[in-house]
ROVEXPA-140884 format. One record per residue (C-alpha): residue number from 1; residue in one letter; y, x, z; chain. Coordinates in Angstrom, 3 decimals. Each point is the difference from the previous one (the first is absolute). Example, Ala and Ser with C-alpha at 12.3 -4.5 7.8 and 13.67 -1.06 7.14 Angstrom:
2
<1, "A", <-4.500, 12.300, 7.800>, "A">
<2, "S", <3.440, 1.370, -0.660>, "A">
END
This chain:
433
<1, "X", <0.000, 0.000, 0.000>, "A">
<2, "X", <3.358, 1.491, -1.040>, "A">
<3, "X", <3.044, 0.440, 2.204>, "A">
<4, "X", <1.683, -2.732, -2.031>, "A">
<5, "X", <-2.631, -2.600, 0.943>, "A">
<6, "X", <1.302, -2.732, 2.281>, "A">
<7, "X", <-2.169, -2.344, 2.080>, "A">
<8, "X", <1.320, -3.334, 1.240>, "A">
<9, "X", <-1.773, -2.434, 2.316>, "A">
<10, "X", <-1.283, -2.760, -2.268>, "A">
<11, "X", <-2.497, -2.768, 0.742>, "A">
<12, "X", <-2.870, 1.349, 2.074>, "A">
<13, "X", <0.489, 3.517, -1.356>, "A">
<14, "X", <2.661, 2.059, -1.728>, "A">
<15, "X", <1.721, 0.061, -3.373>, "A">
<16, "X", <0.535, 3.387, -1.661>, "A">
<17, "X", <2.406, 0.932, -2.787>, "A">
<18, "X", <1.658, 3.118, -1.420>, "A">
<19, "X", <3.681, 0.766, 0.400>, "A">
<20, "X", <1.914, 1.425, -2.976>, "A">
<21, "X", <-0.004, 3.805, -0.055>, "A">
<22, "X", <3.687, 0.392, 0.895>, "A">
<23, "X", <-0.055, -2.382, 2.984>, "A">
<24, "X", <1.539, 1.244, 3.240>, "A">
<25, "X", <-2.075, -2.089, 2.391>, "A">
<26, "X", <0.781, -0.748, 3.628>, "A">
<27, "X", <-3.040, -1.591, 1.667>, "A">
<28, "X", <0.935, -1.982, 3.111>, "A">
<29, "X", <-2.836, -0.384, 2.484>, "A">
<30, "X", <-0.248, -0.654, 3.718>, "A">
<31, "X", <-0.414, 3.120, 2.118>, "A">
<32, "X", <-3.550, 0.411, 1.246>, "A">
<33, "X", <-0.840, -1.865, 3.175>, "A">
<34, "X", <-1.134, 2.215, 2.859>, "A">
<35, "X", <-3.758, 0.354, 0.322>, "A">
<36, "X", <-1.149, -3.226, 1.577>, "A">
<37, "X", <-2.801, -0.872, 2.366>, "A">
<38, "X", <-2.745, -2.351, -1.255>, "A">
<39, "X", <1.244, -3.561, -0.531>, "A">
<40, "X", <-1.872, -1.291, 3.061>, "A">
<41, "X", <1.773, 2.568, 2.167>, "A">
<42, "X", <3.405, -0.866, -1.512>, "A">
<43, "X", <-0.625, -3.644, 0.917>, "A">
<44, "X", <-1.230, 0.855, 3.498>, "A">
<45, "X", <3.068, 2.129, 0.625>, "A">
<46, "X", <2.306, -2.846, -1.048>, "A">
<47, "X", <-1.762, -2.610, 2.125>, "A">
<48, "X", <-0.060, 2.319, 3.019>, "A">
<49, "X", <3.726, 0.721, -0.208>, "A">
<50, "X", <1.713, -3.331, -0.636>, "A">
<51, "X", <3.733, -0.187, -0.684>, "A">
<52, "X", <1.854, -2.381, 2.286>, "A">
<53, "X", <-2.976, -1.935, 1.368>, "A">
<54, "X", <-3.372, 0.222, 1.772>, "A">
<55, "X", <-3.174, 1.205, -1.646>, "A">
<56, "X", <-1.914, -2.510, -2.104>, "A">
<57, "X", <-2.696, -0.603, 2.625>, "A">
<58, "X", <2.646, -0.917, 2.571>, "A">
<59, "X", <1.851, -2.251, -2.456>, "A">
<60, "X", <-3.206, -2.042, -0.256>, "A">
<61, "X", <0.074, -1.002, 3.662>, "A">
<62, "X", <0.465, -3.739, 0.388>, "A">
<63, "X", <-0.178, -0.612, -3.767>, "A">
<64, "X", <-2.412, -2.569, -1.373>, "A">
<65, "X", <0.795, 0.441, -3.696>, "A">
<66, "X", <1.326, 2.658, -2.376>, "A">
<67, "X", <1.328, 0.231, -3.539>, "A">
<68, "X", <0.131, 3.280, -1.924>, "A">
<69, "X", <2.093, 0.125, -3.171>, "A">
<70, "X", <-1.044, 2.207, -2.899>, "A">
<71, "X", <1.859, 0.627, -3.260>, "A">
<72, "X", <-1.314, -1.445, -3.242>, "A">
<73, "X", <-1.721, 1.902, -2.799>, "A">
<74, "X", <3.285, 1.403, -1.376>, "A">
<75, "X", <0.146, 2.523, 2.870>, "A">
<76, "X", <-2.637, 2.742, 0.427>, "A">
<77, "X", <-0.176, -0.386, 3.782>, "A">
<78, "X", <-3.078, 1.668, 1.616>, "A">
<79, "X", <-1.226, -3.238, 1.578>, "A">
<80, "X", <-3.564, 1.342, 0.047>, "A">
<81, "X", <1.082, 2.641, 2.514>, "A">
<82, "X", <1.638, -2.142, 2.660>, "A">
<83, "X", <-1.088, -3.634, -0.181>, "A">
<84, "X", <-3.431, 0.350, 1.579>, "A">
<85, "X", <1.115, 2.283, 2.887>, "A">
<86, "X", <2.912, -2.310, 0.804>, "A">
<87, "X", <-2.118, -3.148, -0.165>, "A">
<88, "X", <-2.681, 1.566, 2.190>, "A">
<89, "X", <2.686, 0.860, 2.563>, "A">
<90, "X", <1.153, -3.629, 0.007>, "A">
<91, "X", <-3.565, -1.261, 0.426>, "A">
<92, "X", <-0.824, 2.559, 2.710>, "A">
<93, "X", <3.014, -1.248, 1.944>, "A">
<94, "X", <-0.807, -3.680, 0.036>, "A">
<95, "X", <1.215, -1.461, -3.303>, "A">
<96, "X", <-2.973, -1.694, -1.710>, "A">
<97, "X", <-0.705, 0.739, -3.650>, "A">
<98, "X", <0.480, -3.625, -1.022>, "A">
<99, "X", <3.540, 0.100, 1.428>, "A">
<100, "X", <1.019, 3.036, -2.071>, "A">
<101, "X", <1.546, -0.467, -3.444>, "A">
<102, "X", <0.834, 2.667, -2.554>, "A">
<103, "X", <2.781, -1.512, -2.106>, "A">
<104, "X", <0.862, 1.416, -3.431>, "A">
<105, "X", <3.795, 0.183, -0.213>, "A">
<106, "X", <0.374, -1.095, -3.605>, "A">
<107, "X", <3.630, -1.109, 0.159>, "A">
<108, "X", <0.343, -1.897, -3.260>, "A">
<109, "X", <-2.664, 2.081, -1.783>, "A">
<110, "X", <-3.317, -1.531, -1.007>, "A">
<111, "X", <-2.869, -0.074, 2.543>, "A">
<112, "X", <-2.611, 2.775, 0.132>, "A">
<113, "X", <-3.500, -1.477, -0.196>, "A">
<114, "X", <-3.622, 0.864, -0.762>, "A">
<115, "X", <-0.666, 3.610, -0.988>, "A">
<116, "X", <3.700, 0.757, 0.191>, "A">
<117, "X", <0.132, -1.135, 3.626>, "A">
<118, "X", <-3.048, 2.133, 0.790>, "A">
<119, "X", <1.735, 2.998, -1.606>, "A">
<120, "X", <3.196, -0.710, 1.911>, "A">
<121, "X", <-1.691, -0.253, 3.412>, "A">
<122, "X", <-2.340, 2.867, -0.808>, "A">
<123, "X", <-2.502, -0.799, 2.755>, "A">
<124, "X", <-2.770, -2.639, -0.256>, "A">
<125, "X", <-0.271, -0.107, 3.803>, "A">
<126, "X", <3.535, -1.388, 0.220>, "A">
<127, "X", <-0.712, -2.709, -2.567>, "A">
<128, "X", <-3.203, -0.962, 1.811>, "A">
<129, "X", <1.460, 0.043, 3.514>, "A">
<130, "X", <3.451, -1.626, -0.022>, "A">
<131, "X", <1.960, -2.466, -2.111>, "A">
<132, "X", <1.826, 1.596, -2.951>, "A">
<133, "X", <2.536, -2.316, -1.620>, "A">
<134, "X", <2.811, 0.145, -2.554>, "A">
<135, "X", <3.559, -1.100, 0.682>, "A">
<136, "X", <1.328, -2.748, -2.286>, "A">
<137, "X", <3.795, -0.123, 0.102>, "A">
<138, "X", <0.264, -3.384, -1.680>, "A">
<139, "X", <-2.299, -1.937, 2.354>, "A">
<140, "X", <2.430, -1.855, 2.226>, "A">
<141, "X", <-2.413, -0.801, 2.824>, "A">
<142, "X", <-1.032, 3.652, 0.347>, "A">
<143, "X", <3.370, 0.975, 1.498>, "A">
<144, "X", <1.953, -0.276, 3.231>, "A">
<145, "X", <3.762, -0.572, -0.229>, "A">
<146, "X", <1.863, 2.399, 2.330>, "A">
<147, "X", <3.513, -1.029, -1.054>, "A">
<148, "X", <2.497, 2.202, -1.858>, "A">
<149, "X", <1.257, 3.539, 0.519>, "A">
<150, "X", <3.315, 0.290, 1.794>, "A">
<151, "X", <1.606, 2.493, -2.377>, "A">
<152, "X", <-0.714, -1.318, -3.494>, "A">
<153, "X", <-1.603, -3.395, 0.586>, "A">
<154, "X", <-3.388, 0.801, -1.519>, "A">
<155, "X", <-2.557, -2.756, 0.714>, "A">
<156, "X", <-2.846, 1.548, 1.985>, "A">
<157, "X", <-3.407, -1.544, -0.610>, "A">
<158, "X", <-3.076, 2.137, 0.622>, "A">
<159, "X", <-3.746, -0.416, -0.322>, "A">
<160, "X", <-1.401, -2.118, 2.823>, "A">
<161, "X", <-3.084, 2.194, 0.502>, "A">
<162, "X", <2.250, 2.940, 0.795>, "A">
<163, "X", <2.666, -1.817, 2.019>, "A">
<164, "X", <-2.489, -1.783, 2.239>, "A">
<165, "X", <-2.303, 2.972, 0.673>, "A">
<166, "X", <0.187, 1.475, 3.499>, "A">
<167, "X", <-0.124, 3.557, -1.383>, "A">
<168, "X", <1.845, 0.695, -3.255>, "A">
<169, "X", <-0.403, 3.273, -1.896>, "A">
<170, "X", <1.449, 0.948, -3.389>, "A">
<171, "X", <-1.575, 2.877, -1.906>, "A">
<172, "X", <1.279, 1.659, -3.122>, "A">
<173, "X", <1.071, 2.997, -2.012>, "A">
<174, "X", <3.357, 1.690, 0.559>, "A">
<175, "X", <1.448, 1.183, -3.307>, "A">
<176, "X", <3.346, -0.288, -1.801>, "A">
<177, "X", <0.801, -3.561, -1.001>, "A">
<178, "X", <2.576, -0.665, -2.687>, "A">
<179, "X", <1.610, -2.943, 1.822>, "A">
<180, "X", <-0.798, 0.239, 3.704>, "A">
<181, "X", <0.365, 3.767, 0.415>, "A">
<182, "X", <-3.547, 0.592, 1.220>, "A">
<183, "X", <-3.098, -2.179, -0.018>, "A">
<184, "X", <-2.228, -0.668, 2.990>, "A">
<185, "X", <0.684, -1.343, 3.481>, "A">
<186, "X", <2.306, -2.999, -0.066>, "A">
<187, "X", <-0.403, -0.438, -3.768>, "A">
<188, "X", <-3.670, -0.961, 0.360>, "A">
<189, "X", <1.208, -3.027, 1.993>, "A">
<190, "X", <2.922, -0.987, -2.232>, "A">
<191, "X", <-0.574, -0.391, -2.873>, "A">
<192, "X", <-3.722, 0.686, 0.647>, "A">
<193, "X", <-0.867, -3.218, 1.851>, "A">
<194, "X", <3.229, -1.931, -0.474>, "A">
<195, "X", <0.601, -3.396, -1.579>, "A">
<196, "X", <1.321, -0.002, -3.559>, "A">
<197, "X", <3.459, -1.176, 1.113>, "A">
<198, "X", <0.304, 2.970, 2.354>, "A">
<199, "X", <-1.060, 2.416, -2.728>, "A">
<200, "X", <2.196, -1.554, -2.684>, "A">
<201, "X", <3.050, 0.087, 2.263>, "A">
<202, "X", <0.027, 3.702, 0.744>, "A">
<203, "X", <-1.055, 0.786, -3.554>, "A">
<204, "X", <3.037, -1.842, -1.365>, "A">
<205, "X", <2.813, 1.839, -1.781>, "A">
<206, "X", <2.115, -0.208, 3.168>, "A">
<207, "X", <-2.386, 2.546, 1.512>, "A">
<208, "X", <-1.296, 1.804, -3.061>, "A">
<209, "X", <3.354, 0.944, -1.503>, "A">
<210, "X", <1.119, 1.617, 3.247>, "A">
<211, "X", <0.179, 3.760, -0.710>, "A">
<212, "X", <-1.681, 0.690, 3.351>, "A">
<213, "X", <-3.146, -1.856, -1.118>, "A">
<214, "X", <-1.609, 3.099, -1.447>, "A">
<215, "X", <-2.835, 2.455, 0.517>, "A">
<216, "X", <-0.111, 2.208, 3.097>, "A">
<217, "X", <3.036, -1.692, 1.541>, "A">
<218, "X", <-0.176, -2.029, 3.205>, "A">
<219, "X", <3.680, 0.242, 0.945>, "A">
<220, "X", <1.773, -3.329, -0.631>, "A">
<221, "X", <-2.832, -0.987, -2.339>, "A">
<222, "X", <0.129, -3.826, 0.067>, "A">
<223, "X", <-3.726, -0.444, -0.654>, "A">
<224, "X", <-0.943, 2.408, 2.805>, "A">
<225, "X", <2.501, -1.535, 2.412>, "A">
<226, "X", <-1.251, -3.503, -0.749>, "A">
<227, "X", <-3.599, 1.091, 0.500>, "A">
<228, "X", <0.924, 1.435, 3.397>, "A">
<229, "X", <1.620, -3.298, 1.005>, "A">
<230, "X", <-3.110, -1.904, -1.039>, "A">
<231, "X", <-2.252, 2.299, 2.025>, "A">
<232, "X", <2.209, -0.367, 3.069>, "A">
<233, "X", <-0.075, -3.788, -0.339>, "A">
<234, "X", <-3.793, 0.166, -0.046>, "A">
<235, "X", <-0.287, 2.414, 2.925>, "A">
<236, "X", <-2.924, 2.110, 1.291>, "A">
<237, "X", <-1.328, 1.466, -3.221>, "A">
<238, "X", <-1.737, 3.355, -0.415>, "A">
<239, "X", <-0.688, 2.117, -3.049>, "A">
<240, "X", <-2.244, 2.724, -1.321>, "A">
<241, "X", <1.940, 1.947, -2.627>, "A">
<242, "X", <-1.940, 2.331, -2.283>, "A">
<243, "X", <1.025, 2.859, -2.282>, "A">
<244, "X", <-2.231, 1.347, -2.760>, "A">
<245, "X", <0.063, 3.070, -2.229>, "A">
<246, "X", <-0.347, 0.116, -3.796>, "A">
<247, "X", <-3.798, -0.258, 0.342>, "A">
<248, "X", <0.482, -3.212, 2.026>, "A">
<249, "X", <-1.242, 1.699, 3.171>, "A">
<250, "X", <1.401, -1.054, 3.369>, "A">
<251, "X", <2.178, 2.867, 1.249>, "A">
<252, "X", <2.173, -1.659, 2.642>, "A">
<253, "X", <0.181, -3.261, 1.942>, "A">
<254, "X", <2.099, -1.583, 2.700>, "A">
<255, "X", <-0.920, -2.960, 2.199>, "A">
<256, "X", <2.275, -1.960, 2.278>, "A">
<257, "X", <2.759, -2.571, 0.250>, "A">
<258, "X", <0.651, -1.052, -3.577>, "A">
<259, "X", <3.578, 1.265, -0.396>, "A">
<260, "X", <-0.277, 3.215, 1.997>, "A">
<261, "X", <-3.332, 1.051, -1.490>, "A">
<262, "X", <1.255, -0.643, -3.531>, "A">
<263, "X", <3.115, 2.120, 0.534>, "A">
<264, "X", <-2.184, 2.801, 1.368>, "A">
<265, "X", <-2.095, -0.101, -3.181>, "A">
<266, "X", <3.131, -0.028, -2.167>, "A">
<267, "X", <1.312, 3.062, 1.852>, "A">
<268, "X", <-3.231, 1.806, -0.865>, "A">
<269, "X", <-0.207, -0.990, -3.673>, "A">
<270, "X", <3.633, 0.626, -0.973>, "A">
<271, "X", <-0.509, 3.742, -0.361>, "A">
<272, "X", <-2.879, -0.541, -2.416>, "A">
<273, "X", <1.444, -2.692, -2.249>, "A">
<274, "X", <3.760, 0.559, -0.166>, "A">
<275, "X", <0.231, 3.064, -2.243>, "A">
<276, "X", <3.413, 1.648, -0.555>, "A">
<277, "X", <0.622, 0.987, -3.614>, "A">
<278, "X", <2.930, 2.182, -1.028>, "A">
<279, "X", <0.898, -1.657, -3.309>, "A">
<280, "X", <-0.321, -3.142, -2.086>, "A">
<281, "X", <-2.035, -0.262, -3.213>, "A">
<282, "X", <0.406, -1.734, -3.346>, "A">
<283, "X", <-3.799, -0.348, -0.168>, "A">
<284, "X", <-2.107, -1.188, 2.951>, "A">
<285, "X", <-3.752, -0.631, -0.278>, "A">
<286, "X", <-1.769, -1.911, 2.749>, "A">
<287, "X", <-2.991, -2.216, 0.693>, "A">
<288, "X", <-0.746, -3.179, 1.901>, "A">
<289, "X", <-2.201, 2.029, 2.394>, "A">
<290, "X", <-3.322, -1.061, -1.485>, "A">
<291, "X", <-2.390, -2.561, 1.470>, "A">
<292, "X", <0.631, -2.383, 1.663>, "A">
<293, "X", <3.763, 0.038, -0.542>, "A">
<294, "X", <-0.079, 0.287, -3.798>, "A">
<295, "X", <-2.302, -2.959, -0.646>, "A">
<296, "X", <2.881, -2.304, -1.021>, "A">
<297, "X", <3.354, 0.456, -1.644>, "A">
<298, "X", <1.496, -1.835, 3.003>, "A">
<299, "X", <-0.903, 2.915, 2.273>, "A">
<300, "X", <1.008, 2.549, -2.675>, "A">
<301, "X", <3.670, -0.813, 0.540>, "A">
<302, "X", <-0.154, 1.890, 3.314>, "A">
<303, "X", <-0.617, 3.226, -1.893>, "A">
<304, "X", <3.035, -0.648, -2.183>, "A">
<305, "X", <2.385, -0.387, 2.907>, "A">
<306, "X", <-0.912, 2.864, 2.342>, "A">
<307, "X", <1.053, 2.964, -2.243>, "A">
<308, "X", <3.400, -1.379, -1.012>, "A">
<309, "X", <1.954, 2.333, 2.282>, "A">
<310, "X", <-0.917, 2.970, -2.222>, "A">
<311, "X", <0.413, -1.729, -3.375>, "A">
<312, "X", <3.148, 0.945, -1.874>, "A">
<313, "X", <1.971, -3.122, -0.971>, "A">
<314, "X", <-1.254, -1.067, -3.401>, "A">
<315, "X", <-3.127, 2.120, 0.323>, "A">
<316, "X", <-3.575, -0.887, -0.915>, "A">
<317, "X", <-2.509, -1.127, 2.628>, "A">
<318, "X", <-3.600, 0.159, -1.233>, "A">
<319, "X", <-2.698, -1.661, 2.122>, "A">
<320, "X", <-3.786, -0.175, -0.383>, "A">
<321, "X", <-1.856, -2.966, 1.504>, "A">
<322, "X", <-3.428, -1.349, -0.908>, "A">
<323, "X", <0.793, -3.710, 0.618>, "A">
<324, "X", <-3.696, -0.846, -0.235>, "A">
<325, "X", <0.620, -3.498, 1.453>, "A">
<326, "X", <2.873, -0.762, -2.335>, "A">
<327, "X", <3.607, -0.824, 0.709>, "A">
<328, "X", <-0.340, -1.878, 3.307>, "A">
<329, "X", <0.201, -3.559, 1.278>, "A">
<330, "X", <1.033, -3.016, -2.106>, "A">
<331, "X", <3.226, -0.152, 2.032>, "A">
<332, "X", <0.769, 3.613, -0.841>, "A">
<333, "X", <-0.802, -0.599, -3.667>, "A">
<334, "X", <2.588, -2.800, -0.032>, "A">
<335, "X", <2.631, 2.231, 1.594>, "A">
<336, "X", <-0.635, 2.770, -2.529>, "A">
<337, "X", <0.250, -2.499, -2.849>, "A">
<338, "X", <3.425, -1.073, 1.284>, "A">
<339, "X", <1.121, 3.628, 0.229>, "A">
<340, "X", <-1.053, 0.703, -3.580>, "A">
<341, "X", <1.545, -3.167, -1.428>, "A">
<342, "X", <3.253, 0.050, 2.003>, "A">
<343, "X", <0.702, 3.692, 0.380>, "A">
<344, "X", <0.552, 1.901, 3.270>, "A">
<345, "X", <3.490, -1.189, 0.969>, "A">
<346, "X", <-0.537, -3.682, -0.722>, "A">
<347, "X", <-3.317, 0.138, 1.863>, "A">
<348, "X", <1.695, 1.595, 3.020>, "A">
<349, "X", <2.719, -2.648, -0.032>, "A">
<350, "X", <-2.640, -2.714, 0.408>, "A">
<351, "X", <-1.409, 1.828, 3.040>, "A">
<352, "X", <3.378, 0.415, 1.672>, "A">
<353, "X", <0.467, -3.768, -0.063>, "A">
<354, "X", <-3.148, -0.628, 2.077>, "A">
<355, "X", <-0.597, 0.113, 3.752>, "A">
<356, "X", <-3.777, -0.219, -0.481>, "A">
<357, "X", <-1.649, 2.285, -2.557>, "A">
<358, "X", <-2.678, -1.297, -2.327>, "A">
<359, "X", <-3.413, 1.498, 0.741>, "A">
<360, "X", <-0.360, 3.576, -1.276>, "A">
<361, "X", <3.294, 0.089, -1.882>, "A">
<362, "X", <1.230, 2.620, 2.485>, "A">
<363, "X", <-2.170, 2.582, -1.749>, "A">
<364, "X", <1.762, -0.804, -3.265>, "A">
<365, "X", <3.291, 0.384, 1.843>, "A">
<366, "X", <-1.061, 3.451, 1.200>, "A">
<367, "X", <-0.746, 0.994, -3.604>, "A">
<368, "X", <3.690, -0.501, -0.742>, "A">
<369, "X", <0.742, 3.180, 2.002>, "A">
<370, "X", <-1.765, 2.442, -2.360>, "A">
<371, "X", <1.219, -1.999, -3.002>, "A">
<372, "X", <3.587, 0.495, 1.184>, "A">
<373, "X", <-0.599, 3.707, 0.632>, "A">
<374, "X", <-1.517, 1.001, -3.348>, "A">
<375, "X", <-2.831, -0.711, -2.415>, "A">
<376, "X", <-3.510, -0.812, 1.230>, "A">
<377, "X", <-3.175, 0.667, -2.002>, "A">
<378, "X", <-3.496, -1.046, 1.033>, "A">
<379, "X", <-3.356, 1.554, -0.837>, "A">
<380, "X", <-2.844, -2.428, 0.703>, "A">
<381, "X", <-3.457, -0.838, -1.259>, "A">
<382, "X", <-0.347, -3.304, 1.838>, "A">
<383, "X", <2.574, -2.398, -1.465>, "A">
<384, "X", <-0.444, -2.329, -2.933>, "A">
<385, "X", <2.678, -0.137, -2.695>, "A">
<386, "X", <1.242, -3.257, 1.523>, "A">
<387, "X", <0.352, 1.605, 3.430>, "A">
<388, "X", <1.677, 3.099, -1.434>, "A">
<389, "X", <2.694, -2.232, -1.461>, "A">
<390, "X", <0.683, -1.420, 3.467>, "A">
<391, "X", <0.592, 3.361, 1.688>, "A">
<392, "X", <3.508, 0.380, -1.372>, "A">
<393, "X", <-0.449, 3.788, -0.342>, "A">
<394, "X", <-0.973, 2.376, -2.777>, "A">
<395, "X", <-3.629, 0.872, -0.727>, "A">
<396, "X", <-1.526, 3.344, -0.935>, "A">
<397, "X", <-3.488, 1.089, -1.018>, "A">
<398, "X", <0.467, 3.785, 0.324>, "A">
<399, "X", <1.527, 1.410, 3.173>, "A">
<400, "X", <0.483, 3.484, -1.396>, "A">
<401, "X", <1.823, -1.334, -3.054>, "A">
<402, "X", <2.193, -2.218, 2.202>, "A">
<403, "X", <1.020, 3.043, 2.036>, "A">
<404, "X", <0.813, 1.963, -3.164>, "A">
<405, "X", <2.101, -2.888, -1.339>, "A">
<406, "X", <1.900, -0.274, 3.282>, "A">
<407, "X", <0.711, 3.736, 0.148>, "A">
<408, "X", <1.296, -0.087, -3.579>, "A">
<409, "X", <2.131, -3.088, 0.648>, "A">
<410, "X", <1.787, 1.596, 2.944>, "A">
<411, "X", <-0.123, 3.637, -1.060>, "A">
<412, "X", <-1.561, 0.815, 3.360>, "A">
<413, "X", <-3.451, 1.555, 0.465>, "A">
<414, "X", <-0.046, -0.515, 3.784>, "A">
<415, "X", <-2.517, -2.689, 0.985>, "A">
<416, "X", <-0.916, -1.394, 3.431>, "A">
<417, "X", <-3.627, -1.041, 0.559>, "A">
<418, "X", <-1.134, -2.155, 2.955>, "A">
<419, "X", <-3.826, -0.290, -0.167>, "A">
<420, "X", <-0.350, -2.289, 3.051>, "A">
<421, "X", <2.643, -2.488, -1.036>, "A">
<422, "X", <1.607, -2.088, 2.764>, "A">
<423, "X", <-1.831, 1.854, 2.786>, "A">
<424, "X", <2.519, 2.824, -0.589>, "A">
<425, "X", <3.745, -0.690, 0.131>, "A">
<426, "X", <2.167, 2.762, -1.523>, "A">
<427, "X", <3.545, 0.067, 1.364>, "A">
<428, "X", <2.845, 1.777, -1.753>, "A">
<429, "X", <1.325, 2.706, 2.324>, "A">
<430, "X", <2.338, 2.323, -1.912>, "A">
<431, "X", <-0.294, 3.645, 0.906>, "A">
<432, "X", <3.131, 1.329, 1.682>, "A">
<433, "X", <1.884, 2.440, -2.229>, "A">
END
């Protein structure tokens, strides 16, 4: 393999292509994580050193039921590592198996069922021992109404199984999130197990167009602040926050009170995901981070947004995403069709007039950010011609040729390459002269 060969995460493997001979490539990767203990030891260490609360065995005292939230199939969370040990701890401390529910925090995504659910949970013992259920945001009777948030008036309705459980635990992956700053913790609750009105309120343009609603930022981020209010209204929630490396291995975890333990995980991950870069580029190549994130075009938008800080205005952003499951939900398809037919500004104007976003149109709104910044081109093998027309971006069949065309267009041979896509956030930090 030559020095000009580039590998991007793509589907369940990698995608390789050759850079033009005169390319001056800057590859932007996370620094290596420190050598980690085995995953079981990482989990044990987290559970033995809780942040802001008692240990899990003590939290079980006096509890007759428990609900554990897990992320849906779009997040590569190592559920197979922690679910069984946690459930056994609950059972050993008096909570019967039939009173324990593992709830898949789907938000407004589709449910995970059958073989997909087995893959998600990753442990047949869990499926055989306790209830494993999906959250359905549009089932009215499945939710408890907690009122509205004091600051922005968001209606707060959450899944009844979670609200009414004596012991409530959210689990998830902490990584950069292009709206909420970082995923995990409070985000697994809202939007994870929230009613559609709750989700559609804080995914409306009033929140999304706020410049603070961006990756790696928690300060004054309206989505993050609203999620914190919702958690405080609920009260007494705990979280296991996990961090994985590029091989999807568990390298760090925090357990504890949901807000404090999440912030501790964010403090750890920042140094590995927020990567200072000394210049901007007219050509940026990235991915959608491979499976499971690149299975739909809907999720691909995340990879378009995270590198924008290092894209020169008017530059070319090239992204590779398999999109094996197509474009996304019917709701998202409708939003993309409106974007293509109306154009970006007219589409945005319709969003600004609403207090309640239509389902999934917020992802189309996020696509406006890279479209405003420059030109976007997509390499994919998973979309039909009809779906390609709905993306609203350019399409390429040869990554190397697309790079050569971009370099020629801008007269600039410097190219930034981000193999892991949205798991790495490059930040423009000019070098002092």
